N, C-alpha and C positions, 0 to 999 in steps of 0.2 A: 408289149413290144410290137411295132409294126412289122408287117410281112417283109422279109429280106434283111431286117436289122441283125439277126443272129449271125448271118454269114458275112456281115460287113466288117471292115476294119474300123475300129472306133477311135476317134480323136476327141480331145476336149481342150477348150481354151477358155479364157475369160477376158472381158474388156468392158469399158463403159463407152459412152457416146463419143468421147474424144478419139478413141481408137477404132471406131466403126470402119473407116476406110481401110485401115490395116487388117482388121478382121475379115473384111470382104475380100481383100487380096489373098489372105491365107486360104479362104474358101476357094477362090478362083484357082489357086495353084494346086490344091487337092483335086479339084474337079478335072484339071488337065492331066494330073499324073497318078492319082491314087486308085483308080479303078473303083471297086465297090467299097464305099466308105460312108461313115456318118461323122459329122462334125457337131459335137455338143458344145454349146456356148453358154457359159455362166454369165448371165446378163447382170452387170454390176449396177445398172440403173434402169428405171422404167422406160426411158427413151430408147435405149438399146433394144429392150424387149419389144417395144411397139414397132420400131423400124424393122426388125427381123421378122416379126409376125406379118407385117405388111408385105415384105419381099417374098415370104413363103418359099425359101430356097429348098428344093426337094431333099437334099441330103443333110440339112441342118436340123438339129433338135435343140430346143431351148430349155435352159435351166434358170428360171427367174430367181433372183436372189431371195426374195421373200418366201419362196416355196421350199428352199433347201437350207437356208441359214439355221444353224442349230443354236440352242441356248448357250453352249460353251463358246461358240464363236461370238455371239452377241455380247457376252460378258467381257470379252477383251477388246471389242471393236472400238470403243470410245478412247481407249488408251493408245491407239495406233493411228498413224497417218493413213490416207487413202491407199498409198502405195504399199505400206507395211501390211495393211489389212488384206490387200490382194495377195501378197506373199503368204500371209497366214492361212488364207483359205485355199491356196493352190493345192496343198496335199489332200484336201477333201474332194477336189473335183473328180478324180477317178472313182471315188466311192459314190458320189452322186450319180455317176453314170451306171455303175454296177447296181445301185438300188433301183434304177429305172429300167435297166436293160440287163437283168440277171443272167441272160444267156450269152452275153458278150464274152468272148474268150479272153480279151485283154483290152486295155485302154491306154492310150498314149497321151499324156499331157503335152501340149505344144504352146509355146508363147505366141501371142497374137501377131508379133512382128516377124515371125518366121515365114519364109516364102519358099515353097518347094520348086526345085528345078528338075527333079526326076522322081521316080516312084519311091516312096518311103519304105517299100518292101525290101529295098536294098539294105536298110538298117535292121528291119524287123526279122529278116531271114537270118541275120547273124545271131540274134537272140535265140531263135529256134535251134540253130546249129549248136549253140552253147548249152542248150537244155537248161536255161536259167529262168528265173521268174520275173526279174527286173532288169531293165536296160537303162544305163546312164551314159552320158556323153561327156568326155573331157573337154575342158576349154582348149587344151593343146596350144597355149599361148605362143605367139611369136616372142622370141627372147626379149625384145625391146618393150613388150607390153605385159610381161609376166607379173600378174598381181594375185597369183594363186594363194599367197599367204593371207591376203585380206579377203578376197572374194570367193575363194574355193578352187579346188582342183577340177570340179565338175560343174557343168552348167545345167540348170533345171530345164532349159529350153525344149528338150525332147526327152521325156522320161516315161518309160513304158512299164506297166504293171499287169501281170497275168491275174486273171480272176481265179486265184488259187489260194490255199491256206497260207503258203509262205509269201505270196505276192501281197496279200492283204495284211499280213503281219508286218512287213516292211512299211507298207503304206500307213498302217495304224501307228507305228513307232514315230514316223515323220509327222503325222498329225499331232500327236501328243507334244512333241518337241516344239512345234510352231505355236501351239496354244500357250505353252510355258514362256516362250521368248521368241520374238520375230521382229527385229528392228533394223533400221537402215544404218547400222554402225557395227564395226567389228569389236567384239567383246568376249573375252574368255574363249577364244577359238570359234566364235559363232559370227555369222553375218546373215541377216534375213532368214530366208528358208533354205539357203543354198549351201552353206558350209556344213550343214548337217550331213550332206552326202559324202563328205570326205572319207569317212571310215567305213562306208557301206561294204566295199569289197572285202573287208576283214570282219566287220561286225556280222554281216550276213553272208559269210563265205560260202561259195557254191551256189548261191541263189541270185546274186547280183552280178551282171555281166557288164563290163566296161567296153564300150565300142572300140573295136580294134583298129578301125580305120577313121580316125578323127578328121582326116582330110575331107571326108564326105559331109561333115557338119561344120560349115564355115560361119564366121562372124568377123567383125572388124578387128578383133584381137588376134586372129590367127590366119587371116587371108593371105597376108604377105609371106607367111611361112610356107604355104602350100601352093599358091597359084603363081605359076611362072610362065604360062602361055595361055592363049585363048581357047585351047582345046581341053582345058581342065573341066572335069564333069562331076561336081558335087551333087549331093541329094538335096540339100537346102542351104540357104544363106539366112542368117539371123541378123536382121537389120536393126540391131540394138542402137538406141540413141537417135534414130531417124524421127524427126518431128516436123509436122506442118506448122511453121511459125508465123506465116502470114498468108494472105490469099494467093500470093504469087511466089512464095519462097519456102524452101525446105532445108532444114538442117540435116545433113547427111549423117554425120557422126561427130562425136566430140572426143578429143584426146588421141586421135589416131591419124596416121597418114597412109593412104592407100596407093599402091602401085597402079599404073594404068591397067594391068591385067586384072587386078583385083577390083578396081573401080568399075569395070564393065558390068558387074552384077547390079550396081546401083542404077546404071542406065536402064536396064530392062525393068527393074522394080519400079523406078519412078514413072516409067511409061504406064505400067499397070496401075500404079497409085493415082496418077493424073487422071486416067479414065474413070477410076472409081470415085475420086473426088468430084468429077463432073457429074457422075450419076447421082451422088448424094446431093449435090447442089441443085441439080435440076428437079429432083423429086421433093426435097424438103427445104430448099432455099437456105442451106447452111453449109459452111465449111468448118470442120472442127479445127480450130487454131489453138495451139498450146503455148502459153506464155513461157518465156525463158527468164532466168534470173537477170536482174538489172545489169546492163552493161555487157551481157554475154554476146548478143548479136553484133555489137560494135567490134568484138574481137574476132569475128568470123570474116573470112575472105571468100568472095564470091567466085565461082567458076563460070567461065564464059560458055555456058551450055544451057539451053532451054528445051523443054519438052512441049511441043505444040504452042509455044509462046505463052503458056499459062503458068508453068511452075519452073522456078529457077533453082539450080543446085546451090547449096551453101556448104562449103567444106569447112567445118568448124575445127579449129586447131587448139582451142582452149579447153580446159577441163579434163576429167579422167573418169573412166567408168568406175 
């Protein structure tokens, strides 16, 4: 462990080259708000590893897939899509950090498309006050978007594990379940890696704490429920579904409608993303564009707003998370 790592707050995420701009925005938001932190990145391809090594960001620690992938993970890899495999490996990411930084007090898994708007200690202090080992965040859906029966009560987006016997026990249970079954369909009360969390507050009673202030953890599924004015102050916004779909166009979200107060978070994020895309393009001559299903873009309506004349919003009204 490098000097200073033991006292840092540890976060871990994973992404491939297509999500490099989002991952860099996550880092940028932690840099602004998190104080002494380390962001561990599970590099899902060699391009991501090479790009991050070249950038040499001082608080970033790399976990190359080839170095951490276990035999049990390799055995199930071919039977799962890229997305399903990312879900399968998610419960292993905190362990990868504990293995390399055994003095770390705790590790928080964070989705790469999360963007912090304030200090994450506002969430982690609640875990400390509860004297629990694991922190999970509820979706806290707006009523019109409640799909908890299919996708789960809780969202993996920000999940904290203490480096303790009970914290590791919960983590190991989750790892075993995702090796057994982790697919992009709801089946027998399961969906991906996420619905396994539904019974944690009872299965691991006294050790798993549910965030008591879900309004601090926003996403497109709950923003309309909580954001009623421009003074609202969450800890993070999860930009689920946001995709760069062309060199000058972004899909903001699919299946949701945002109020103007909620949509303001997208304005600030796309500004940061635009700057990051420019950085990536200048340095490596590429903009990671993600293809959408045929006909999807045709069903999107464009908002009359541009960021620096380079990236246009596209508010997609088709599809569902």
